[in-house]
C-alpha positions in Angstrom: -35.9 11.3 -12.3 -36.4 7.8 -11.0 -32.7 7.1 -11.4 -31.8 10.4 -9.7 -33.9 9.6 -6.7 -32.8 6.0 -6.3 -29.1 6.9 -6.4 -29.6 9.8 -4.0 -31.2 7.4 -1.5 -28.3 5.1 -1.9 -26.0 7.7 -0.4 -25.7 7.7 3.3 -24.0 9.7 6.0 -23.1 8.5 9.5 -20.8 9.7 12.3 -17.8 8.1 13.9 -15.7 9.6 16.7 -17.7 12.9 16.3 -16.7 13.2 12.6 -19.2 12.8 9.7 -18.6 10.1 7.1 -20.3 10.3 3.7 -20.6 7.0 1.9 -21.3 6.9 -1.8 -20.2 3.3 -2.5 -23.7 1.9 -2.7 -24.8 4.9 -4.7 -22.3 3.8 -7.3 -23.6 0.3 -7.3 -27.2 1.5 -7.6 -26.2 3.8 -10.5 -24.4 0.9 -12.2 -27.4 -1.5 -11.9 -29.9 1.2 -12.9 -28.0 2.1 -16.1 -27.0 -1.4 -17.4 -27.7 -1.8 -21.1 -27.4 1.9 -21.8 -24.7 3.3 -24.2 -21.4 4.2 -22.5 -21.8 7.9 -23.1 -25.3 8.0 -21.5 -24.0 6.1 -18.5 -21.2 8.7 -18.1 -23.7 11.5 -18.2 -25.9 9.7 -15.7 -23.0 9.2 -13.3 -22.2 12.9 -13.5 -25.8 13.8 -12.7 -26.2 11.5 -9.8 -23.1 10.1 -7.9 -20.7 12.7 -9.3 -22.9 15.6 -8.3 -22.9 14.5 -4.7 -19.2 15.0 -4.4 -18.4 17.5 -7.0 -15.2 18.6 -5.3 -13.8 15.1 -6.0 -15.5 14.1 -9.3 -16.2 17.5 -10.9 -14.2 19.1 -13.7 -13.6 22.1 -11.5 -11.1 20.0 -9.6 -8.7 20.6 -12.5 -6.9 17.2 -12.2 -8.2 16.1 -15.6 -9.9 17.7 -18.6 -13.6 17.0 -19.0 -12.9 14.5 -21.8 -10.3 12.7 -19.6 -12.7 12.6 -16.7 -15.4 11.1 -19.0 -12.9 8.4 -20.0 -12.1 7.7 -16.4 -15.8 7.3 -15.5 -16.3 5.0 -18.5 -13.3 2.9 -17.5 -14.6 2.6 -14.0 -18.0 1.4 -15.3 -16.3 -1.2 -17.5 -14.1 -2.7 -14.8 -16.7 -2.7 -12.1 -18.2 -6.2 -12.7 -14.8 -7.7 -12.0 -14.5 -5.8 -8.7 -18.1 -5.9 -7.6 -18.0 -8.9 -5.2 -14.9 -7.6 -3.3 -16.1 -4.0 -3.6 -19.5 -4.8 -2.0 -17.7 -6.7 0.8 -15.6 -3.6 1.5 -18.7 -1.5 1.5 -20.4 -3.7 4.0 -17.4 -3.8 6.4 -16.3 -0.2 6.3 -18.9 1.1 8.8 -17.6 -1.2 11.5 -13.9 -1.1 10.5 -13.3 2.6 10.5 -14.6 3.3 14.0 -12.6 0.4 15.4 -9.4 1.5 13.7 -9.9 5.1 14.8 -10.3 3.9 18.4 -7.1 1.8 18.1 -5.2 4.7 16.7 -6.4 7.0 19.5 -5.2 4.5 22.0 -1.7 5.0 20.6 -2.0 8.7 19.8 -4.6 10.0 22.4 -4.7 13.6 21.0 -5.8 12.3 17.5 -9.1 13.5 16.1 -10.5 12.3 12.9 -10.6 15.1 10.3 -13.9 16.8 9.6 -14.6 15.5 6.1 -14.3 11.7 5.5 -15.7 10.1 2.3 -16.0 6.5 1.2 -16.4 6.3 -2.6 -15.7 4.6 -5.9 -12.6 6.5 -6.7 -12.7 5.8 -10.5 -9.4 3.9 -10.0 -7.6 6.8 -8.3 -6.9 5.4 -4.9 -7.4 2.9 -2.0 -7.2 5.7 0.5 -5.5 9.0 1.2 -5.8 12.7 1.8 -6.7 15.2 -0.8 -6.9 19.0 -0.7 -10.0 20.0 -2.8 -11.1 23.6 -3.1 -8.8 24.6 -0.2 -10.2 22.0 2.2 -8.6 18.7 3.3 -10.5 15.4 2.9 -9.7 11.9 4.0 -11.0 9.7 1.2 -11.2 5.9 1.0 -11.8 4.2 -2.4 -13.6 0.9 -2.2 -12.6 0.1 -5.7 -8.9 0.6 -4.9 -9.2 -1.4 -1.7 -10.9 -4.3 -3.6 -8.2 -4.2 -6.3 -5.1 -3.9 -4.2 -5.9 -5.4 -0.9 -7.9 -8.5 -1.6 -9.0 -10.2 1.6 -5.8 -9.4 3.5 -5.8 -7.7 6.9 -6.4 -4.0 6.3 -5.4 -2.7 9.8 -2.0 -1.5 8.7 -3.6 0.3 5.7 -6.2 2.1 7.8 -3.6 3.2 10.4 -1.3 4.3 7.6 -3.9 6.7 6.3 -5.1 7.8 9.7 -1.5 8.7 10.6 -1.3 10.9 7.5 -4.1 13.0 8.8 -2.4 13.2 12.2 1.1 14.0 10.8 0.7 16.0 7.6 -0.6 19.2 9.2 2.7 19.4 11.1 4.6 19.6 7.9 2.2 21.7 5.8 4.5 24.6 5.7 7.3 22.6 4.0 5.2 20.6 1.6 4.1 23.0 -1.2 5.4 22.1 -3.7 6.4 18.9 -1.9 10.1 18.2 -2.0 11.4 14.6 -2.1 12.6 14.6 1.5 9.1 15.5 2.7 7.4 12.8 0.7 10.0 10.3 1.9 9.4 11.3 5.5 5.6 11.4 5.4 5.2 8.1 3.6 8.1 6.4 5.4 6.9 7.4 8.8 3.3 6.4 8.1 4.5 3.0 7.0 6.8 2.6 10.0 4.0 3.6 12.4 1.6 1.1 10.8 4.3 -1.6 11.1 4.8 -0.9 14.8 1.1 -1.1 15.3 0.8 -4.3 13.3 4.1 -6.2 13.7 2.8 -9.3 11.9 1.8 -7.3 8.8 3.5 -8.4 5.6 5.1 -6.1 2.9 1.9 -6.1 0.9 -0.3 -5.2 3.9 2.2 -2.4 4.7 1.6 -1.0 1.2 5.3 -1.5 0.4 5.2 -4.2 -2.2 3.2 -2.6 -5.0 3.7 -3.4 -7.7 4.6 -6.9 -6.6 8.3 -7.4 -6.2 9.1 -3.8 -5.6 10.8 -4.5 -2.2 13.0 -7.3 -3.6 14.0 -5.2 -6.7 14.8 -2.2 -4.5 16.9 -4.3 -2.1 18.8 -5.7 -5.1 19.7 -2.1 -6.2 20.0 -0.4 -2.8 23.4 1.2 -3.4 22.2 2.8 -6.6 18.8 3.7 -5.1 20.4 5.5 -2.1 23.0 7.2 -4.3 20.2 8.6 -6.6 18.1 9.6 -3.6 21.0 11.5 -2.0 21.1 13.8 -5.1 17.5 14.7 -5.1 16.3 15.1 -1.5 15.5 18.8 -2.0 14.1 18.5 -5.4 10.4 19.4 -6.1 10.6 18.4 -9.7 7.4 16.4 -10.6 9.2 13.8 -12.7 11.8 13.2 -9.9 9.0 12.9 -7.4 7.1 10.5 -9.6 10.1 8.3 -10.1 10.1 7.6 -6.3 6.4 7.6 -5.3 4.2 6.9 -8.4 3.7 4.3 -11.0 3.9 6.8 -13.8 7.7 7.0 -13.5 9.8 7.9 -16.5 12.8 6.5 -14.7 13.2 2.9 -15.8 16.6 2.2 -14.3 15.3 1.9 -10.7 12.1 0.4 -9.4 9.0 2.6 -9.5 7.5 3.6 -6.2 10.7 2.6 -4.3 10.4 5.8 -2.2 7.9 4.1 0.1 10.4 1.4 1.0 13.3 3.7 1.2 11.3 6.1 3.4 10.3 3.2 5.6 14.0 2.3 6.1 14.8 5.9 7.0 11.9 6.0 9.6 12.9 2.6 10.9 16.5 3.8 11.5 15.3 7.0 13.1 13.0 4.9 15.4 16.1 3.3 16.9 16.9 6.5 18.7 13.5 8.4 18.8 10.1 7.3 20.0 7.0 7.5 17.8 5.6 10.6 19.5 8.8 12.5 19.0 9.1 11.5 15.4 5.5 12.5 14.7 6.0 16.0 16.2 9.1 17.0 14.3 8.8 20.3 12.5 10.0 21.0 9.0 13.6 21.9 9.9 14.1 19.1 12.3 12.5 16.5 10.0 14.6 17.6 7.0 17.8 17.5 9.0 17.0 14.0 10.4 16.0 12.6 7.0 19.1 14.1 5.2 21.4 12.7 7.9 19.8 9.3 7.9 19.8 9.0 4.1 23.5 9.8 3.9 24.2 7.3 6.7 22.3 4.5 5.0 23.8 5.3 1.6 27.3 5.1 3.1 26.5 1.8 4.7 25.2 0.4 1.4 28.3 1.3 -0.6 
């Protein structure tokens, strides 16, 4: 009971721009310290009873993303790796409460009709993410992972990252009707345009800060294989096949011939080209049909130029 109460007290909620933010980052740290020395299996159970129970939509087995055994393994792995991340993780936890409101305000200066979504969480994501949207039990959440931010961002400027994720919450509802299951062209557009918008808002940001160069060297390897990358992309724009999608946007790609996660950079090039003839507000408001037509035309144009 003592552990349960202390971890619950470590959770906090606050409000920014009229949207509630739930923060479990320090709850995870308190859980970690309170269970040090216990067997791994007992720590996993303790996590589920305390931190996990406070955001069951994300951590619980009912989410269906992993089996119960797989989720236990993910929790155990997050516990094992935490000491190596802890200094950077706690720094992110301390800064988030001032960073998010500032970046939301900056985003609203560029897109005045933006409103932060109704459910924002800051958590230890068990290695899943630095940030992004998730639909859980039919409801959309904006989730930031302090562990992912610590692992992938280091001490770099995170302005482009925050604005990339905020743009997703502004843009994705406009394409909801054409994104289930998500075809390649839609993923290319949503990720590419979010990257392009964050670059326009942060012109000095480097490829890593724009989330393009992960894993390191992705941009250079993609540039070296651009003709082949465009040619492959031309053939799969309307595909919703999970393996095809993974080959472009995830690290778990089965396609070893071309760089993993190259879709972010290719999508950025598509959005950058579109930005030469369209302003950001117009691009952000394109519906499914108009966005698909623009993406298809631009991919074919860039592929032809690369040949």
